[in-house]
N, C-alpha and C positions, 0 to 999 in steps of 0.2 A: 647073399642075395634073403630077401625073406618074402619068403613062399606064400605067408598069411597076406601079400598086399595084392599077391594076383588072385586069392581062391576071394576075398573080399568084393576085387575088381568082377569077379565073372556072377558071384551073386548079385551086387548091387546096381551093376553094369551091365550085363548078358542077362539077368535075370536067371541064373544055373549053377549049380553045383558041380564043378568038373570033376569026372572019372578019373580024368588023367591030368593032375593040373601043369605036368613038363608041358603038356600041348600047346598050353596057355603062354604058358614063359616063354617058348621058341616063338613064338609068333610074335613075342617082341622085344624080338632078338637079331639087330643088324649084322651081317656081313662082316663089318670090321669091330664090333664085339668080337665076334669070334677071333679074329685073328691077333687081337690083343690077349685075347684068354686061349690062347690054344690048350695051356697043360688040364685045364679046368670045362670049358665048353670046346663042344664038336659041331653041333649044329645050328645054323642060321634057319631064317625063316623065307626063306627063299622059296621051297617045295611048297610050302602053306599057302604061301601069296597064288603059286600057280593053281592050286585045286581052289583057295578062295573065291579067285577070279573067274574061274569057271561057274562055279555057284552062284555068286554075285550076279551075274548075268541071266542064268537062267532064272533067278528070283524075280530081277528088274522085266525082263522077258514074256516072264507068266503074268506078272500082276499087268502090264501093260496089254497085253493080249487080252485076258480078260474085264478090263475095265475099258477099254475105247476100241473107237470100230476103223482108226484111220488107216489111211494105205501103209503098206509096210517098212517105206520110203519114210515117212513121218516117225512111224511107230521106230526105226532104226536113231532115228539122230535123236528123239525123247529120253530113249536107251543111253545114249552115249551120254549126252548131259548126264543121269545118272549118276554112270560109272565111272565119269571123269575121276582126273586125280584132285578137282578142285572139290567137288562134290563130295567125293570121299575122303578126302584129308579135313575139310569140315566136318564132317560124322566123327571122325576119331575127334576131333579137338571138344567136338560138344561133348562126349564120352569119356572125355580127360585118361586118354590114350598117354600122353608125354610122358608124364611121371613114370610110366612101367615099363617104356621104353629104354632096351641096353644097347647102347652107345660105344663105340669108343672115344677118346676125350676130344679129335680131332672133328668128329662128326657133331658133336655137342655144339661147337665152336663155329658152324657150317649158316649159310646163307639161311633165310625164309625159306626162299623156294625149294631147296634141299630138305630141310624140314619139311615143307610142305608133300614132295615126296616118301619120303620116308615115312610118316603116316596113313598117307594113301594105301603105300604097300603094306602096312601093318594092321588096318584096316583087314584089305584082303585074307591076308595071314590070320587075324583074329578068325574071319570068316571061314578059313578052312580049316581051323583049330575046332572050333563049336563043331562046323557039320560032321568031323572025324569020333568027336567025343557026343557027341550028343543027337546028331541025327537032323533031317533035314527040315521039320515043321519049326525044332526050336530056334535053327540057323534064320530060316525063313521070318519066324516072328523080329527076329533082332534085327532083319535088314528091313523088314517094312516100320518096325519104330525107331529105327536111328536113320534112314535113309528115304525110303520112299515117301515118308509125312511130309518131304520137301519137296514133289513133284508140282504140287498146287503153287507154291512157291515159283518154281522152274517155267511155268508156263506162264503166269500172271506177269512175269517179268521178262518175257521173251529169251532168258539168256539160254535157251535150248538147243538156238539157232547160231550158226557162227559169228562172231561179233561183227562183219563187213555184213552180211545177209541182215542179220537185228537195226544196225546202225541206217541202212539204207529203208528199211520199213519205217523206222522212227524219224527219219527224216521228211521221206515223201506224207506222212502222214501229219508231219507238225510244220514244215515248212514249204510243201509243194514242190521239193528239188530232191535232187540226186548227189550224195556225196562225191567229191572228185578226190582221188589221191595223187599228189608230186609229192616228186623227191625234192629234200630241202638239201642233201648231204651225202655224198659219196666218200667213203677211208677207206684204206687200204689196199694193195696189192689186188690185181686182178684176181688172180685165183683167192684172195680173204678176203674179200669187199665187206664192208658193214654199212648198210643203208637206212638213211633216215628219211621218213616219211611223212607227210605232213596230210590230212584230213581237211580238205574245204568246203563247205559249205556257203552257196551267194560269195565265195572268193574271203570268206573269214574262214580261217585257221581254228579246228573246234578239237585237234588231238592231233599229237606226233606219237612216232614211232618207230624203234629204231631196232636192228634184226640183219640174220646173214646174209636174208635174200628181200629181192625187193613187197614178196607176196608175202613174209613173216614181220617184215617192218609194216605192211597197210595194214594186216591184220592187227599188230600192238599200237597204229594207230587209232581204229576203227577202236579199240578198247578203251583208248584214253579220250577218244570222242564221247563216246557211250559214258564215260564217266561224270565227263563235261555235262552232257545233258541231264543225268540224274541228280548232279548236284545243283543244276538250275533250276529242277523241278521241286528241289525242297526247298530252295529259297523261295519260289513262286508262293508255294506252300505256307510258308512261316511269315 
């Protein structure tokens, strides 16, 4: 293990010099790595992740409370969009977390979705480590610079809404219609079904999604439809 890599990361990406660099190393240590290196490594990042999750939510809540006057329900949705897996894993990627992750050989070959979850968890763990080592103000600066700066884009794109709500608003404004969701296919036994659902606008299929429940498949179909409209908008501009 090259401790200097983590020291350089702390200085370049977090803007601090860690007093206890082992905290930061632990923040990048996945449970699977500990299982593979039981003789030399004893602690993974899940406790730091637990702490960082709370700090991340507090900083995000404080930011929204101080800067916006919307009612509690909207602020809650906005906060959820900031701290969801997709948002924080993207922040981790921008700050080049991946080369520092300590994973088992199996996890290194995992799916993109699994990797996104690992990155999101490591982001929370780094927040926890930073809070313990540097205090609240330094942690708040990092969260502000790495995550809260994306909130303007979240508002502009409407991605803070759940996909079905976002698609309905988009379709109503652009096509004066409401999306209709239809089951395209059902597979599997009754106790373990998989549903494929299509999102239709004016009887035309705009997106299709699969999930273990009708609701989950509808959400996936809405996500696919949103991508369809986004690509169509890009083509029009081009």
